[in-house]
TITOR-825579 format. One record per residue (C-alpha): residue in three letters; z, y, x. Coordinates in steps of 0.05 Angstrom, whole numbers, padded with zeros to 5 digits, always signed. Example, Ala and Ser with C-alpha at 12.3 -4.5 7.8 and 13.67 -1.06 7.14 Angstrom:
! residues 2
ALA+00156-00090+00246SER+00143-00021+00273
END
This chain:
! residues 608
UNK+02613-02643-02270UNK+02618-02576-02254UNK+02641-02579-02178UNK+02670-02512-02140UNK+02654-02477-02072UNK+02643-02518-02019UNK+02679-02518-01955UNK+02618-02482-01925UNK+02606-02431-01967UNK+02679-02411-01968UNK+02681-02411-01903UNK+02611-02367-01895UNK+02643-02318-01946UNK+02708-02319-01912UNK+02680-02302-01847UNK+02627-02250-01880UNK+02689-02216-01917UNK+02739-02213-01850UNK+02677-02188-01807UNK+02648-02133-01854UNK+02705-02103-01890UNK+02740-02084-01825UNK+02674-02068-01796UNK+02644-02028-01848UNK+02713-01990-01859UNK+02714-01978-01787UNK+02651-01950-01794UNK+02662-01909-01865UNK+02723-01883-01835UNK+02689-01856-01770UNK+02642-01833-01811UNK+02685-01791-01850UNK+02729-01772-01794UNK+02672-01747-01756UNK+02635-01709-01809UNK+02702-01676-01818UNK+02709-01654-01748UNK+02636-01632-01748UNK+02644-01596-01808UNK+02698-01560-01782UNK+02681-01552-01707UNK+02612-01516-01740UNK+02641-01472-01781UNK+02689-01443-01721UNK+02630-01446-01672UNK+02582-01416-01714UNK+02619-01368-01755UNK+02645-01343-01678UNK+02565-01344-01659UNK+02539-01303-01715UNK+02608-01252-01708UNK+02575-01243-01634UNK+02503-01238-01667UNK+02536-01189-01722UNK+02564-01144-01666UNK+02506-01147-01618UNK+02463-01118-01682UNK+02515-01066-01698UNK+02501-01041-01629UNK+02434-01048-01632UNK+02428-01009-01703UNK+02474-00958-01674UNK+02439-00951-01615UNK+02372-00937-01654UNK+02410-00891-01707UNK+02445-00846-01649UNK+02369-00830-01612UNK+02364-00769-01660UNK+02431-00747-01627UNK+02392-00735-01556UNK+02358-00682-01588UNK+02420-00638-01595UNK+02429-00634-01522UNK+02355-00605-01508UNK+02368-00534-01520UNK+02299-00510-01535UNK+02281-00565-01585UNK+02351-00534-01618UNK+02325-00470-01617UNK+02263-00487-01648UNK+02295-00523-01709UNK+02332-00466-01718UNK+02280-00412-01709UNK+02224-00447-01741UNK+02155-00464-01695UNK+02120-00403-01712UNK+02165-00352-01668UNK+02125-00378-01609UNK+02073-00430-01634UNK+02041-00455-01569UNK+02107-00455-01533UNK+02146-00491-01595UNK+02095-00540-01607UNK+02095-00562-01531UNK+02175-00560-01534UNK+02164-00615-01605UNK+02109-00651-01571UNK+02159-00666-01511UNK+02211-00684-01558UNK+02177-00728-01604UNK+02146-00763-01538UNK+02205-00771-01499UNK+02251-00804-01555UNK+02182-00844-01578UNK+02187-00880-01510UNK+02257-00894-01498UNK+02254-00962-01543UNK+02181-00997-01543UNK+02197-01025-01612UNK+02188-00957-01636UNK+02126-00959-01681UNK+02124-00885-01713UNK+02167-00826-01712UNK+02169-00764-01761UNK+02201-00695-01751UNK+02209-00645-01805UNK+02232-00573-01784UNK+02261-00540-01850UNK+02252-00462-01822UNK+02181-00462-01840UNK+02172-00538-01874UNK+02131-00562-01811UNK+02120-00627-01803UNK+02100-00678-01741UNK+02085-00744-01731UNK+02076-00789-01670UNK+02044-00864-01676UNK+02027-00903-01623UNK+02042-00848-01577UNK+01997-00795-01605UNK+02025-00729-01637UNK+01996-00702-01702UNK+01975-00640-01714UNK+02025-00584-01749UNK+02030-00595-01823UNK+02064-00574-01874UNK+02114-00610-01920UNK+02129-00560-01978UNK+02164-00615-02023UNK+02205-00648-01975UNK+02260-00675-02022UNK+02201-00725-02060UNK+02220-00771-01997UNK+02280-00813-02029UNK+02320-00824-01969UNK+02317-00750-01949UNK+02347-00730-02019UNK+02403-00778-02009UNK+02411-00752-01936UNK+02427-00682-01969UNK+02477-00704-02019UNK+02515-00755-01970UNK+02558-00746-01919UNK+02527-00793-01873UNK+02478-00768-01823UNK+02430-00824-01823UNK+02406-00874-01873UNK+02359-00940-01864UNK+02309-00957-01904UNK+02307-01035-01917UNK+02247-01072-01875UNK+02180-01040-01911UNK+02109-01037-01895UNK+02097-00982-01857UNK+02076-00915-01886UNK+02041-00848-01864UNK+02093-00795-01871UNK+02063-00731-01907UNK+01993-00769-01890UNK+01993-00745-01825UNK+01988-00803-01788UNK+01927-00855-01795UNK+01950-00920-01795UNK+01895-00976-01796UNK+01912-01036-01853UNK+01895-01086-01802UNK+01963-01054-01764UNK+02004-01041-01821UNK+02070-01081-01809UNK+02144-01090-01837UNK+02185-01035-01799UNK+02257-01016-01810UNK+02269-00940-01816UNK+02328-00892-01800UNK+02333-00831-01838UNK+02371-00775-01798UNK+02386-00712-01814UNK+02388-00654-01772UNK+02445-00602-01780UNK+02462-00544-01743UNK+02530-00561-01712UNK+02579-00540-01725UNK+02556-00509-01788UNK+02533-00552-01834UNK+02461-00513-01848UNK+02400-00562-01849UNK+02354-00560-01796UNK+02305-00614-01812UNK+02299-00686-01820UNK+02277-00743-01762UNK+02256-00817-01784UNK+02239-00872-01735UNK+02201-00931-01756UNK+02223-00989-01715UNK+02189-01068-01704UNK+02231-01120-01728UNK+02216-01160-01660UNK+02289-01141-01626UNK+02333-01155-01687UNK+02285-01227-01690UNK+02305-01238-01620UNK+02375-01223-01632UNK+02370-01264-01696UNK+02335-01327-01665UNK+02395-01337-01608UNK+02442-01343-01672UNK+02397-01404-01704UNK+02353-01467-01693UNK+02280-01451-01720UNK+02255-01507-01767UNK+02330-01536-01777UNK+02377-01483-01801UNK+02367-01419-01835UNK+02382-01344-01819UNK+02389-01285-01869UNK+02413-01207-01863UNK+02425-01168-01927UNK+02441-01097-01934UNK+02495-01065-01984UNK+02440-01075-02045UNK+02419-01146-02022UNK+02356-01132-01995UNK+02332-01179-01935UNK+02338-01135-01867UNK+02310-01207-01830UNK+02305-01283-01856UNK+02281-01341-01819UNK+02231-01336-01869UNK+02188-01284-01857UNK+02162-01275-01918UNK+02225-01261-01951UNK+02235-01192-01910UNK+02245-01130-01950UNK+02251-01175-02012UNK+02307-01176-02059UNK+02364-01229-02049UNK+02376-01262-02115UNK+02396-01329-02096UNK+02455-01354-02125UNK+02489-01377-02062UNK+02489-01298-02044UNK+02514-01277-02108UNK+02572-01333-02097UNK+02585-01304-02018UNK+02593-01232-02045UNK+02651-01254-02093UNK+02689-01292-02039UNK+02753-01277-02013UNK+02753-01232-01946UNK+02784-01287-01906UNK+02728-01334-01918UNK+02677-01356-01870UNK+02641-01407-01909UNK+02629-01448-01962UNK+02593-01516-01987UNK+02528-01504-02030UNK+02487-01551-02067UNK+02425-01535-02117UNK+02357-01565-02114UNK+02335-01523-02059UNK+02387-01534-02006UNK+02451-01582-01996UNK+02495-01561-01939UNK+02543-01512-01909UNK+02536-01438-01905UNK+02580-01391-01860UNK+02577-01317-01867UNK+02602-01253-01830UNK+02613-01190-01861UNK+02589-01126-01824UNK+02634-01069-01803UNK+02632-00997-01824UNK+02576-00961-01819UNK+02552-01020-01846UNK+02597-01042-01900UNK+02560-01084-01952UNK+02515-01113-01898UNK+02517-01190-01888UNK+02492-01244-01840UNK+02483-01304-01863UNK+02468-01379-01833UNK+02461-01445-01874UNK+02456-01512-01843UNK+02437-01566-01887UNK+02485-01633-01881UNK+02417-01676-01855UNK+02427-01635-01799UNK+02505-01619-01795UNK+02514-01690-01794UNK+02455-01715-01751UNK+02499-01739-01694UNK+02547-01770-01736UNK+02491-01812-01778UNK+02463-01829-01708UNK+02530-01854-01682UNK+02538-01893-01754UNK+02467-01921-01743UNK+02486-01952-01674UNK+02549-01973-01698UNK+02507-02004-01767UNK+02465-02035-01719UNK+02511-02067-01675UNK+02548-02088-01742UNK+02486-02122-01764UNK+02475-02155-01709UNK+02546-02177-01702UNK+02541-02199-01776UNK+02475-02242-01753UNK+02510-02272-01701UNK+02582-02291-01736UNK+02526-02311-01790UNK+02494-02367-01742UNK+02559-02377-01708UNK+02588-02390-01781UNK+02537-02435-01803UNK+02535-02477-01737UNK+02609-02486-01748UNK+02614-02497-01815UNK+02557-02548-01803UNK+02603-02585-01753UNK+02660-02580-01790UNK+02633-02602-01860UNK+02579-02651-01832UNK+02631-02705-01818UNK+02668-02683-01877UNK+02597-02707-01923UNK+02595-02767-01876UNK+02668-02785-01892UNK+02658-02765-01967UNK+02596-02814-01972UNK+02636-02869-01938UNK+02691-02866-01991UNK+02639-02861-02044UNK+02617-02930-02024UNK+02686-02954-02014UNK+02701-02934-02088UNK+02635-02971-02108UNK+02675-03035-02078UNK+02633-03030-02005UNK+02689-03032-01957UNK+02643-03011-01893UNK+02640-02949-01848UNK+02572-02934-01830UNK+02594-02887-01778UNK+02620-02895-01696UNK+02664-02829-01692UNK+02668-02760-01723UNK+02696-02729-01662UNK+02762-02719-01628UNK+02791-02658-01670UNK+02828-02669-01734UNK+02770-02693-01771UNK+02753-02738-01722UNK+02830-02766-01721UNK+02818-02768-01799UNK+02755-02812-01794UNK+02790-02855-01747UNK+02850-02862-01796UNK+02794-02873-01852UNK+02763-02934-01814UNK+02828-02960-01790UNK+02841-02959-01869UNK+02785-02999-01892UNK+02795-03045-01833UNK+02861-03056-01874UNK+02841-03062-01940UNK+02788-03105-01913UNK+02838-03156-01875UNK+02883-03148-01939UNK+02825-03165-01976UNK+02806-03224-01934UNK+02887-03248-01925UNK+02907-03245-01998UNK+02840-03251-02041UNK+02801-03299-02000UNK+02860-03343-01986UNK+02869-03339-02053UNK+02801-03358-02076UNK+02806-03415-02025UNK+02869-03437-02048UNK+02850-03440-02125UNK+02778-03479-02097UNK+02829-03531-02062UNK+02869-03544-02121UNK+02808-03547-02169UNK+02781-03593-02123UNK+02840-03632-02122UNK+02855-03625-02201UNK+02783-03648-02210UNK+02794-03711-02163UNK+02854-03726-02209UNK+02854-03765-02276UNK+02917-03734-02316UNK+02958-03723-02251UNK+03017-03706-02303UNK+03005-03772-02336UNK+02997-03803-02272UNK+03058-03784-02242UNK+03095-03794-02305UNK+03073-03865-02297UNK+03088-03874-02227UNK+03156-03858-02251UNK+03164-03912-02299UNK+03132-03963-02255UNK+03179-03946-02203UNK+03241-03948-02250UNK+03217-04022-02278UNK+03202-04040-02207UNK+03277-04021-02191UNK+03298-04059-02250UNK+03263-04112-02216UNK+03294-04119-02152UNK+03233-04089-02116UNK+03263-04040-02074UNK+03202-04033-02027UNK+03153-04024-02085UNK+03204-03971-02111UNK+03203-03935-02042UNK+03129-03927-02048UNK+03116-03912-02110UNK+03177-03848-02100UNK+03137-03829-02038UNK+03074-03824-02075UNK+03107-03781-02127UNK+03136-03735-02081UNK+03064-03720-02048UNK+03045-03718-02109UNK+03093-03670-02133UNK+03082-03636-02068UNK+03007-03621-02073UNK+03010-03609-02142UNK+03060-03545-02143UNK+03002-03494-02147UNK+03063-03432-02143UNK+03069-03441-02076UNK+03028-03424-02017UNK+03078-03415-01959UNK+03131-03469-01949UNK+03181-03488-01891UNK+03160-03537-01840UNK+03214-03582-01862UNK+03179-03587-01932UNK+03109-03598-01894UNK+03143-03653-01850UNK+03177-03687-01902UNK+03098-03689-01941UNK+03076-03719-01877UNK+03132-03771-01875UNK+03114-03789-01947UNK+03038-03804-01928UNK+03051-03835-01865UNK+03103-03875-01899UNK+03051-03909-01943UNK+03005-03915-01888UNK+03060-03951-01856UNK+03065-03999-01920UNK+02983-04005-01915UNK+02974-04024-01845UNK+03045-04060-01831UNK+03051-04079-01759UNK+02985-04058-01734UNK+03009-03977-01744UNK+03066-03942-01711UNK+03080-03863-01716UNK+03131-03820-01668UNK+03158-03755-01704UNK+03185-03698-01649UNK+03207-03636-01679UNK+03258-03589-01653UNK+03312-03576-01706UNK+03302-03499-01694UNK+03227-03504-01721UNK+03244-03534-01790UNK+03264-03465-01824UNK+03196-03431-01799UNK+03155-03417-01865UNK+03083-03447-01851UNK+03020-03441-01889UNK+03020-03505-01940UNK+02982-03570-01929UNK+02961-03551-01857UNK+02991-03626-01821UNK+02974-03674-01880UNK+02897-03663-01872UNK+02899-03671-01796UNK+02933-03735-01793UNK+02890-03762-01853UNK+02828-03750-01801UNK+02863-03794-01754UNK+02862-03851-01806UNK+02794-03824-01835UNK+02757-03819-01760UNK+02802-03850-01706UNK+02841-03906-01734UNK+02780-03930-01779UNK+02760-03996-01727UNK+02804-04045-01717UNK+02858-04032-01659UNK+02910-04071-01633UNK+02975-04021-01644UNK+02944-03958-01678UNK+02994-03896-01661UNK+02998-03830-01685UNK+03045-03773-01657UNK+03067-03718-01685UNK+03106-03656-01643UNK+03128-03588-01658UNK+03169-03542-01614UNK+03185-03463-01605UNK+03150-03441-01541UNK+03184-03381-01496UNK+03139-03326-01532UNK+03163-03344-01602UNK+03100-03382-01624UNK+03101-03447-01664UNK+03063-03507-01622UNK+03044-03570-01664UNK+03004-03622-01627UNK+02978-03686-01666UNK+02951-03740-01627UNK+02923-03813-01639UNK+02905-03865-01604UNK+02836-03880-01643UNK+02768-03886-01615UNK+02755-03814-01604UNK+02693-03778-01595UNK+02644-03765-01534UNK+02637-03697-01503UNK+02569-03688-01544UNK+02602-03701-01610UNK+02665-03668-01590UNK+02626-03608-01576UNK+02588-03611-01642UNK+02659-03611-01679UNK+02691-03554-01641UNK+02618-03515-01658UNK+02624-03530-01738UNK+02706-03514-01730UNK+02700-03436-01687UNK+02629-03420-01702UNK+02627-03426-01785UNK+02612-03473-01826UNK+02546-03491-01850UNK+02521-03529-01912UNK+02512-03589-01860UNK+02585-03577-01825UNK+02622-03579-01892UNK+02594-03648-01911UNK+02623-03662-01834UNK+02680-03695-01814UNK+02698-03629-01789UNK+02709-03594-01854UNK+02785-03608-01862UNK+02799-03581-01788UNK+02753-03522-01808UNK+02785-03510-01874UNK+02859-03513-01838UNK+02828-03465-01784UNK+02805-03417-01833UNK+02868-03406-01866UNK+02904-03401-01807UNK+02861-03349-01783UNK+02863-03309-01857UNK+02951-03320-01849UNK+02950-03300-01784UNK+02900-03243-01777UNK+02857-03282-01730UNK+02911-03296-01680UNK+02928-03368-01693UNK+02888-03421-01646UNK+02872-03490-01651UNK+02835-03537-01602UNK+02811-03607-01605UNK+02814-03651-01542UNK+02786-03730-01539UNK+02765-03780-01486UNK+02725-03833-01511UNK+02761-03894-01525UNK+02827-03857-01509UNK+02843-03818-01581UNK+02838-03753-01607UNK+02885-03700-01602UNK+02889-03643-01640UNK+02937-03572-01611UNK+02953-03519-01666UNK+02990-03445-01641UNK+03019-03405-01691UNK+03042-03331-01664UNK+03112-03302-01681UNK+03126-03350-01741UNK+03185-03301-01753UNK+03138-03247-01779UNK+03116-03293-01829UNK+03172-03311-01850UNK+03204-03241-01863UNK+03139-03209-01884UNK+03135-03281-01939UNK+03215-03269-01957
END
């Protein structure tokens, strides 16, 4: 038959759920709230950071773009730009060289400068502090950025990062020294008029931009991008992408986000995290600074906290499981012992093989179970054993009789005939014998009044009196208040019969039997049967006591103590081992049997 879950399994699951659910929910909620807080704080903090970085970059770019404005304050140079260099070649070239050298040395990140003088179409370059000679630049508008400046109202255009090249083929740049530079192309006009004076190009390396950008992100963990209005990468944490076109979908998404937006969550095969961005103000409108941080970096602290909580939780769970197993074993082990004993009782073995199951409720249940088993055993002993003994006694009695009903009826017929023949004494004796037979043959009653038991004894003594005549006398001292007490049937006659069988079997001048019964102060019924027969010596008396109180062996069952033994056993069964019996004797001075029945009223009430 399929059984349900055991208490141990239920207890383990209950404690497991009671531990895992709250703790797991706490970890999940804490992790969710922590990641949410981190995300909000990251967006706010990093937007402020890149905003400040954007301001710093804008200032720097403005500073580089404004380098050409210094030339307007140098009058000799401006005269050369207006009149051309050919008017006074040596002096003018010195002024040009002096101006270019001064500008070149204003910033260490300047790699190359190119000056074009429109009046005369002269061109000069300075590379690594080396100023080239005079050169002609006939087709100046072939340079795309110069052509854009002519058509634009702006005085400066930035060329995205590119490999450094020689302007008008006037600078010698070894291949080994070619690097990516950011070029500022400036138009020089005759202020306040718009007359074109020339162009000044400044190539700077990306060291200063890199230094500013590097402070805005964590290398190896985060990405940073700076793109111009065309999407060309001005700076990237991946050096290979500098100067390339940014065609990533996330950048297209950023360009279409609302102006007030600061961040967006993004996930693709190459990136999964949060993107924080900001737009540059004029004159770099359309430029973007973008910072990307993966979730695994963003939530690292949250994961570490969650991991610590999980480790603590697992440790706690293991402790809880061990404690649960210990508690469940402690709880279920006694239950299993109790269950095993119940199965034994179910099979008819009414014995408990444990001493104690503890002092808790289960221990109390175990004690109650043992008490119940003892009660059942007692009831079995009282009811079934007694019944068996009674049936056995009745069987023995019936076996010793030959058609007792016929014999009883025959005695009545003889008595009637004796009465008709005026044999009154014969009639009396037959009547006593018939009463004795009827009393002993009534197997339906096992508990009788003490008065009925006395009546049966009187009938027996009357017959014995007729037998022994003047050689025998008896005396009955029975208190009135004990006559209504209920007692087990046939507890007196076998004792008195023993007096004749073992005490009065030798010729005695005057045989005497005394029967006394009274209620003691404690409510017990006291019965004493005495004779003046031959008695027993100490050795014989001790043998009788041993056979009486310590079990009847096969040898004892054949001895003269068998009658007393049967009475004693029946009393112990009826009165739950509280009845007392004692035997006393002095050799040549008779034999005495004392019986004390405890609280006889209980038996009376129980019987009723």
